[in-house]
Each structure stands twice: as C-alpha cells, then as structure tokens.
C-alpha positions as CSV (number, residue, x, y, z in Angstrom):
1,X,0.0,0.0,0.0
2,X,1.4,3.4,-1.0
3,X,1.6,5.9,1.8
4,X,-0.2,9.1,1.2
5,X,2.0,12.2,1.7
6,X,0.3,15.5,1.3
7,X,3.5,17.3,0.5
8,X,4.5,15.1,-2.4
9,X,1.0,14.3,-3.6
10,X,-0.8,11.0,-3.6
11,X,2.3,8.7,-3.2
12,X,6.0,8.7,-2.4
13,X,6.7,6.9,-5.7
14,X,9.5,8.5,-7.8
15,X,8.7,10.0,-11.2
16,X,10.6,7.3,-13.0
17,X,8.4,4.7,-11.3
18,X,5.3,6.5,-12.4
19,X,6.6,6.6,-16.0
20,X,7.3,2.9,-15.9
21,X,3.8,2.0,-14.4
22,X,2.0,4.0,-17.1
23,X,4.2,2.5,-19.8
24,X,3.6,-1.0,-18.6
25,X,-0.1,-0.8,-17.7
26,X,-1.6,2.1,-19.7
27,X,-2.7,2.7,-23.2
28,X,-0.2,4.8,-25.1
29,X,-2.8,7.2,-26.6
30,X,-1.4,10.6,-25.7
31,X,1.8,12.4,-26.6
32,X,3.1,13.6,-23.2
33,X,5.7,15.8,-21.6
34,X,7.8,14.2,-18.9
35,X,6.2,15.7,-15.9
36,X,4.4,14.0,-13.0
37,X,2.1,16.5,-11.3
38,X,2.0,16.0,-7.6
39,X,-0.2,19.0,-6.6
40,X,-2.3,21.5,-8.4
41,X,-3.5,24.8,-7.0
42,X,-4.8,27.9,-8.6
43,X,-2.8,28.3,-11.8
44,X,0.1,26.2,-10.8
45,X,1.2,22.6,-11.0
46,X,4.0,21.2,-8.8
47,X,6.4,18.3,-9.4
48,X,8.1,16.0,-6.9
49,X,11.0,18.4,-6.3
50,X,8.6,21.2,-5.6
51,X,9.2,23.0,-8.9
52,X,6.1,24.9,-10.0
53,X,4.8,25.2,-13.6
54,X,2.2,27.8,-14.8
55,X,-0.7,25.9,-16.2
56,X,-1.7,27.6,-19.4
57,X,-3.9,24.8,-20.6
58,X,-6.3,24.5,-17.7
59,X,-7.0,20.9,-18.8
60,X,-8.5,22.3,-22.0
61,X,-10.8,24.7,-20.0
62,X,-11.8,22.2,-17.3
63,X,-10.0,24.3,-14.6
64,X,-11.4,27.8,-15.5
65,X,-12.0,28.5,-11.8
66,X,-8.4,27.5,-11.0
67,X,-7.3,24.1,-9.6
68,X,-8.9,23.2,-6.2
69,X,-10.9,26.3,-5.9
70,X,-11.7,26.5,-2.2
71,X,-15.4,27.1,-2.6
72,X,-15.8,24.0,-4.8
73,X,-13.4,21.9,-2.7
74,X,-15.3,22.8,0.5
75,X,-18.7,21.9,-1.1
76,X,-17.3,18.5,-2.2
77,X,-15.7,17.8,1.2
78,X,-19.0,18.7,3.0
79,X,-20.8,16.3,0.7
80,X,-18.4,13.5,1.4
81,X,-18.3,14.1,5.2
82,X,-22.1,14.7,5.3
83,X,-22.8,11.4,3.5
84,X,-24.8,12.9,0.6
85,X,-22.1,12.4,-2.1
86,X,-22.6,8.8,-3.1
87,X,-24.2,7.6,-6.3
88,X,-27.9,6.9,-5.9
89,X,-30.2,4.8,-8.1
90,X,-32.2,7.0,-10.5
91,X,-35.4,5.3,-9.3
92,X,-35.4,7.9,-6.5
93,X,-34.7,11.6,-6.2
94,X,-31.8,13.6,-4.7
95,X,-31.8,17.2,-3.7
96,X,-28.3,17.9,-5.2
97,X,-29.6,16.9,-8.6
98,X,-32.8,19.0,-8.4
99,X,-30.9,22.0,-7.3
100,X,-28.1,21.6,-9.8
101,X,-30.6,21.2,-12.7
102,X,-32.4,24.4,-11.7
103,X,-29.2,26.3,-11.5
104,X,-27.9,25.0,-14.8
105,X,-31.2,25.7,-16.5
106,X,-31.2,29.3,-15.3
107,X,-27.5,29.7,-16.2
108,X,-28.2,29.6,-19.9
109,X,-30.5,31.9,-21.8
110,X,-33.9,30.6,-22.9
111,X,-33.0,28.0,-25.6
112,X,-35.0,27.6,-28.8
113,X,-37.0,30.8,-28.3
114,X,-38.7,30.3,-31.7
115,X,-40.7,27.5,-30.0
116,X,-42.0,29.7,-27.3
117,X,-41.0,30.7,-23.7
118,X,-41.1,27.2,-22.1
119,X,-38.0,27.6,-20.0
120,X,-34.9,25.3,-20.2
121,X,-34.4,21.7,-19.2
122,X,-31.1,20.0,-18.5
123,X,-29.9,16.4,-19.1
124,X,-26.7,15.7,-17.2
125,X,-24.0,13.2,-18.1
126,X,-20.3,12.6,-17.2
127,X,-17.7,13.5,-19.9
128,X,-18.5,16.1,-22.5
129,X,-18.7,13.6,-25.3
130,X,-21.7,12.0,-23.7
131,X,-23.6,15.2,-23.8
132,X,-22.6,15.6,-27.5
133,X,-24.2,12.2,-28.0
134,X,-27.3,13.5,-26.2
135,X,-27.5,16.5,-28.6
136,X,-27.1,14.2,-31.6
137,X,-30.0,12.1,-30.3
138,X,-32.1,15.2,-29.8
139,X,-31.5,16.5,-33.3
140,X,-32.2,13.1,-34.9
141,X,-35.4,12.6,-32.9
142,X,-36.6,16.1,-33.7
143,X,-36.2,15.3,-37.4
144,X,-38.1,12.0,-37.0
145,X,-40.9,13.4,-34.8
146,X,-41.3,17.0,-35.9
147,X,-40.1,16.9,-39.5
148,X,-41.4,13.4,-40.3
149,X,-38.0,12.3,-41.7
150,X,-37.9,8.5,-42.1
151,X,-36.0,7.0,-39.1
152,X,-32.5,6.2,-40.2
153,X,-32.4,8.9,-42.9
154,X,-31.8,11.9,-40.6
155,X,-28.7,14.1,-41.5
156,X,-26.8,16.5,-39.3
157,X,-24.4,19.1,-40.7
158,X,-21.0,19.4,-39.0
159,X,-17.8,21.2,-39.8
160,X,-14.4,20.4,-41.1
161,X,-11.7,20.5,-38.4
162,X,-14.3,19.8,-35.7
163,X,-13.6,18.1,-32.4
164,X,-16.5,16.9,-30.3
165,X,-14.9,13.8,-28.7
166,X,-13.9,10.3,-29.6
167,X,-16.9,7.9,-29.4
168,X,-17.5,5.9,-32.6
169,X,-20.4,8.1,-33.7
170,X,-18.4,11.3,-33.2
171,X,-15.1,10.2,-34.7
172,X,-17.2,9.1,-37.7
173,X,-17.5,12.8,-38.8
174,X,-14.1,13.9,-37.7
175,X,-11.7,15.3,-40.2
176,X,-8.8,13.6,-38.5
177,X,-7.8,10.3,-40.1
178,X,-6.0,9.1,-36.9
179,X,-9.2,9.5,-34.9
180,X,-11.2,7.0,-37.0
181,X,-8.9,4.8,-39.1
182,X,-9.4,1.1,-38.2
183,X,-12.5,1.8,-36.0
184,X,-15.1,1.2,-38.7
185,X,-17.8,0.6,-39.6
186,X,-18.5,4.3,-39.0
187,X,-21.8,5.9,-38.1
188,X,-23.6,7.5,-41.1
189,X,-25.9,10.5,-41.1
190,X,-23.3,13.4,-41.0
191,X,-22.4,15.9,-43.7
192,X,-19.2,17.9,-43.1
193,X,-18.6,21.3,-44.7
194,X,-16.0,24.0,-44.5
195,X,-16.0,25.8,-41.2
196,X,-17.1,29.4,-41.6
197,X,-18.7,28.9,-45.1
198,X,-22.4,29.6,-45.0
199,X,-22.9,28.9,-48.7
200,X,-21.4,25.5,-48.2
201,X,-23.9,24.9,-45.4
202,X,-26.9,26.0,-47.5
203,X,-25.8,23.7,-50.4
204,X,-26.0,20.5,-48.4
205,X,-29.3,21.1,-46.7
206,X,-31.9,18.5,-47.9
207,X,-35.3,17.4,-46.7
208,X,-33.5,14.9,-44.4
209,X,-31.4,17.6,-42.7
210,X,-32.5,17.9,-39.0
211,X,-29.7,19.8,-37.3
212,X,-26.4,21.7,-37.3
213,X,-23.7,21.0,-34.7
214,X,-21.1,23.7,-34.4
215,X,-18.2,24.9,-32.2
216,X,-18.5,28.7,-32.1
217,X,-14.7,28.8,-31.9
218,X,-12.7,25.7,-32.9
219,X,-10.0,24.8,-30.3
220,X,-8.6,21.5,-31.4
221,X,-9.1,22.5,-35.1
222,X,-6.3,25.1,-34.8
223,X,-7.8,27.9,-32.6
224,X,-10.0,29.0,-35.5
225,X,-12.5,31.8,-35.2
226,X,-15.2,31.8,-37.9
227,X,-15.9,34.9,-40.0
228,X,-18.1,37.6,-38.4
229,X,-21.8,36.8,-39.1
230,X,-21.3,33.0,-39.4
231,X,-23.3,32.1,-36.3
232,X,-26.0,34.6,-37.2
233,X,-26.1,33.0,-40.7
234,X,-26.5,29.5,-39.2
235,X,-29.3,30.8,-36.9
236,X,-31.1,32.2,-39.9
237,X,-30.7,28.9,-41.9
238,X,-31.9,26.8,-39.0
239,X,-35.0,29.0,-38.7
240,X,-35.6,28.9,-42.4
241,X,-35.3,25.2,-42.8
242,X,-36.6,24.1,-39.4
243,X,-33.3,22.7,-38.1
244,X,-32.0,22.5,-34.6
245,X,-28.9,24.6,-34.1
246,X,-26.7,23.2,-31.3
247,X,-23.5,24.9,-30.0
248,X,-20.8,22.8,-28.5
249,X,-19.4,25.1,-25.8
250,X,-17.5,22.4,-23.8
251,X,-14.2,24.2,-24.3
252,X,-15.2,27.7,-25.2
253,X,-18.2,28.3,-22.8
254,X,-18.2,29.3,-19.2
255,X,-16.2,32.5,-19.7
256,X,-13.3,31.1,-21.7
257,X,-13.7,33.6,-24.6
258,X,-14.7,36.6,-22.5
259,X,-18.5,35.9,-22.5
260,X,-20.5,33.4,-20.5
261,X,-21.1,31.6,-23.8
262,X,-19.1,32.0,-27.0
263,X,-22.3,32.3,-29.1
264,X,-23.0,35.6,-27.3
265,X,-20.3,37.3,-29.4
266,X,-22.8,37.2,-32.3
267,X,-25.9,37.9,-30.2
268,X,-27.6,34.7,-31.1
269,X,-29.4,32.0,-29.1
270,X,-29.1,28.4,-30.3
271,X,-31.7,25.6,-29.8
272,X,-29.4,23.7,-27.5
273,X,-26.0,24.1,-25.8
274,X,-23.5,21.6,-24.6
275,X,-21.4,22.3,-21.5
276,X,-18.8,20.3,-19.6
277,X,-15.2,20.6,-18.3
278,X,-15.4,23.7,-16.1
279,X,-19.0,23.0,-15.2
280,X,-17.6,21.2,-12.1
281,X,-14.5,23.3,-11.6
282,X,-12.4,20.4,-12.8
283,X,-12.9,18.2,-9.7
284,X,-15.6,15.7,-10.9
285,X,-16.7,14.6,-14.4
286,X,-19.9,16.5,-15.3
287,X,-21.5,17.6,-18.5
288,X,-24.9,18.8,-19.6
289,X,-27.1,19.3,-22.7
290,X,-29.4,22.2,-22.2
291,X,-32.4,22.9,-24.4
292,X,-36.0,24.2,-24.3
293,X,-38.4,22.2,-22.2
294,X,-40.5,21.9,-25.3
295,X,-37.8,20.0,-27.1
296,X,-36.5,18.0,-24.2
297,X,-40.0,16.7,-23.4
298,X,-40.6,15.9,-27.1
299,X,-37.4,13.8,-27.3
300,X,-36.9,12.1,-24.0
301,X,-39.4,9.8,-22.2
302,X,-39.0,7.1,-19.7
303,X,-36.4,4.6,-20.8
304,X,-35.2,6.6,-23.8
305,X,-32.0,7.6,-22.0
306,X,-30.1,7.0,-18.8
307,X,-26.8,7.2,-17.0
308,X,-25.7,5.6,-13.7
309,X,-23.3,8.5,-12.8
310,X,-24.9,11.2,-14.9
311,X,-26.0,13.8,-12.4
312,X,-25.0,11.9,-9.4
313,X,-24.9,13.8,-6.1
314,X,-21.2,14.6,-5.8
315,X,-21.0,15.9,-9.3
316,X,-24.1,18.0,-8.8
317,X,-22.7,19.5,-5.6
318,X,-19.5,20.4,-7.4
319,X,-21.5,21.8,-10.4
320,X,-23.7,24.0,-8.2
321,X,-20.6,25.4,-6.4
322,X,-18.7,25.9,-9.7
323,X,-21.6,27.9,-11.2
324,X,-21.7,30.0,-8.0
325,X,-18.0,30.8,-8.3
326,X,-18.4,31.7,-12.0
327,X,-21.1,34.2,-11.2
328,X,-19.7,35.6,-7.9
329,X,-16.2,36.1,-9.2
330,X,-17.4,37.4,-12.6
331,X,-15.1,35.0,-14.5
332,X,-16.4,36.0,-17.9
333,X,-15.6,39.6,-17.2
334,X,-12.2,38.6,-15.9
335,X,-11.5,36.6,-19.0
336,X,-12.5,39.5,-21.3
337,X,-10.3,42.1,-19.5
338,X,-7.2,39.9,-18.9
339,X,-7.5,38.3,-22.4
340,X,-7.5,41.7,-24.1
341,X,-4.3,42.7,-22.2
342,X,-2.6,39.3,-22.8
343,X,-3.4,39.2,-26.5
344,X,-2.0,42.7,-27.0
345,X,1.2,41.7,-25.3
346,X,1.5,38.5,-27.3
347,X,0.9,40.4,-30.5
348,X,3.7,42.8,-29.6
349,X,6.0,39.7,-29.3
350,X,4.7,38.4,-32.6
351,X,5.7,41.6,-34.4
352,X,9.3,41.0,-33.3
353,X,9.4,37.2,-33.8
354,X,10.7,35.5,-36.9
355,X,8.6,32.4,-36.0
356,X,5.0,33.7,-35.5
357,X,2.6,33.7,-38.4
358,X,-0.5,34.9,-36.6
359,X,-2.0,35.5,-33.2
360,X,-5.8,35.0,-32.8
361,X,-8.2,34.5,-30.0
362,X,-10.9,35.9,-27.8
363,X,-10.8,36.3,-24.0
364,X,-8.3,33.9,-22.5
365,X,-8.4,31.5,-25.5
366,X,-5.4,32.6,-27.6
367,X,-3.6,30.8,-30.4
368,X,-0.1,31.6,-31.6
369,X,0.4,30.0,-35.1
370,X,4.0,29.4,-36.0
371,X,5.3,29.6,-39.5
372,X,7.2,26.3,-39.5
373,X,4.2,24.3,-38.4
374,X,6.2,22.9,-35.4
375,X,4.3,24.3,-32.5
376,X,5.1,21.4,-30.2
377,X,8.8,22.3,-30.3
378,X,8.0,25.7,-28.8
379,X,5.7,24.0,-26.3
380,X,8.6,21.8,-25.1
381,X,10.9,24.8,-24.8
382,X,8.3,26.7,-22.8
383,X,8.0,23.6,-20.5
384,X,11.6,23.9,-19.6
385,X,11.0,27.5,-18.6
386,X,8.0,26.5,-16.3
387,X,5.1,27.0,-18.7
388,X,2.6,24.2,-19.6
389,X,1.0,24.6,-23.0
390,X,0.2,22.3,-25.9
391,X,-0.2,22.5,-29.7
392,X,-3.4,22.8,-31.6
393,X,-3.4,21.0,-35.0
394,X,0.4,20.9,-35.0
395,X,0.8,24.5,-36.1
396,X,-0.6,26.6,-33.2
397,X,0.5,27.1,-29.6
398,X,-2.7,27.1,-27.4
399,X,-2.8,29.6,-24.5
400,X,-5.7,29.0,-22.2
401,X,-4.8,29.5,-18.5
402,X,-7.3,29.4,-15.7
403,X,-9.5,32.5,-15.8
404,X,-8.2,33.5,-12.3
405,X,-4.7,34.1,-13.6
406,X,-3.3,37.3,-12.1
407,X,-1.1,40.1,-13.4
408,X,2.1,38.7,-12.0
409,X,1.4,35.3,-13.5
410,X,0.7,36.9,-16.9
411,X,4.0,38.8,-16.7
412,X,5.8,35.5,-16.1
413,X,4.0,33.9,-19.1
414,X,4.9,36.8,-21.4
415,X,8.5,36.8,-20.3
416,X,8.9,33.1,-21.2
417,X,7.1,33.6,-24.6
418,X,9.5,36.4,-25.3
419,X,12.5,34.1,-24.7
420,X,11.2,31.3,-26.9
421,X,9.6,33.3,-29.7
422,X,12.1,36.2,-30.0
423,X,15.2,35.0,-28.2
C-alpha cells in the first residue's frame, strides 16, 4: 500500500516509477511531456521536487476557476463528510440533482425561443462527449418526430476541423484520419462542410437535414474563429429550414472567450448548448445538454436515455458550487479584461518574432500560429521554462490558462514567450 504524503502528492513513488507504471499498464494514446504533477492549486502545477509550472492549458478549459478552488473543494468535502455524495439509483430523487438542474437551466438563456417561452431543461452526463451524443439524439429525434423524416435517414451538418470527442459516432464525422482509421464501420448521417462557409452549409441542406452542430470557436481544429456573421447565418438557416442549431461550448463556454457563452459574441441563441469541463471546476466529471423544455419533453421519455453516474450527487454538488464561483467572481468579465491585455502583449512579441505567423483569439483563449508548423517544439521549450502549453493542429500554440490568472502570472508567461519566440 502506497503511503499518502500530502507534501509530495498521492504517493511517495518517484517519477521514474510512475513513468514505468504507465508505460507497462496504460494505453499509449497521448503524446506527453515528462512531468508527474503532484499537486495543483490555482494556476500552478507542482512536481516531486517542488518546482512549479504555470498551467496555461487549464485541462482544455476544465479548470477555468483554477485548480482546487476552495469554494468548490469545500462543497465537495462537505458532501463526502455529510454522507450525501454517493451515487444513488435513479429510481429515487436527490436534492443535489434537483438544485443543480435548476441552477444550470437558469445559467443559460432561454434556448430555442422560436418554439415559445417554455424555460430550459437539462440532461446531465459525465464527460462532455456523452452530452454531445445527447445532442445528436435530440436532433435526430426532432427530425423524426417533428419533420417526419424517415427514421435512419436523418442528417446532421457538422464542420471540417471539428472536435466533439472520440466515441464511434463522433469520430465518424471527424476530419482527422487518426481518430477513426481502423475503427469502422463508422456511423452514417453526418455531412461535413468548410468551417465558416455559410454557402457550403446551404448547399448541403436537404429534406432529411435535421440539425447543425457547431463549435462557435474551434480549439482542437487550430484555434480558428469563424468569420463575423457566421453564427448569425447559421441561426437564420436553422430557422428557415426548421433545423435544430446546437452549439458545443465544452471548451469555449463558461467565460473562456470573455463571454458566458461564446455564441453571445454574435448575439444569437441556439436551440441547445453543450457544457462540460469547467462545469464542475475540474474536480468531478460532469456535462450537460441544455435545451428548451418543449424540445426536451418531445425527445426524451421514460427509458429513452439514462446514465448511472450522470448527475449523481457529488457531481451536482461540485457543479452547483462551480456555477456559484463563476457568477460571484465574474469570471467572464475577468477573461475579457485579462484576455485583451494578454493578447495585445503577445501580438507585440509576434511583431518581433521570426517564427510567428498569426495571433488569434478571444478572451483567455489565444492561439499563436508558427510559420514552420512545429508548435510542439516551442511548447517543449516553454515547459523547460516553467510553462505548460500544448499545440493545436500541430501549427498553433494554445494559450488557455485558468481565468483566475493574475497580473504577476501573466507577466511570467509573457517573459517566457518572449524568450522562446524572439530570443
């Protein structure tokens, strides 16, 4: 039995032992940096020697509130100590679930307003990809029930460069060969078009089209922002052709781009929104699909969906606390203000750098595209200087720290970027 040591983390095992254990007993499905994180707090990760690294990934936006935010930690600890954290059969009710559902429903604007003011309903799951699957089911059933499309003929429009997860159905419409090669037969019913191209969307709409699934800002696809007016155009097409427009905001929602939701940058409201990652402050897996009560009640009835751990008490306690932190600490406003400053400082570096092709982003979701297409080389250099980042699509350095990053921490980040990108 490994002794727990709260100064070194979970165990006293050396880094080389952890590397060996993962090599021998784990799947090798990630490219990794040689770092064993022993503790995480705020914006910082600590290794076995006590060296700290500024986390500028925030677990792909899962730690927007910062690692181990005390409000969320205390809520989780109270639930464990108070014996109301355990998973409970869905045959009965729990107060954490009811309260979380109401808070999540009110967190989003009224979805699908074209169907009337029915309020929102929420279907909770674990990882974000599960809620993407929920959204796909919703769009397909809407096509079947409301549009009278023959079951099995429903089509959903998606976008090139998308990333919505890695289940079989979702990799089926991925643009990445490595995500799906060898995993066939793949799931039909998806039509992928160029991201940002409204005319391409309009051309593929048929009587069998039932929905549009879009990331308002592609993260994994290369930190790509669509042209202005793209989301408004999708909203117009969805209304015109009676389609459900669903925004996947798992990475870009909850303040990441300087707004509560990324779709707010174009002042639209989708028919459904998918949230995950930061929804629980990074402590417990939790995701949701939020849509109008009118649509939710049309699609889901007893037995049509279910999840043992989806919306279980501990996750709901964490989720309720995370939403409270988001609102009370005004994280969207923090992201907008800090992101503007940080982006301007990175753009100043880019003007002097022989390596940078373009800087793009919103809020604290910033991409630095390099000319040589070798972003990971720069990420590894930054790691040696105490910065944790990763590449997006091979050519872009992704900068997405916790939204609670302070001025001193941003100074440190900019100093290290200067060293690596300018010299």
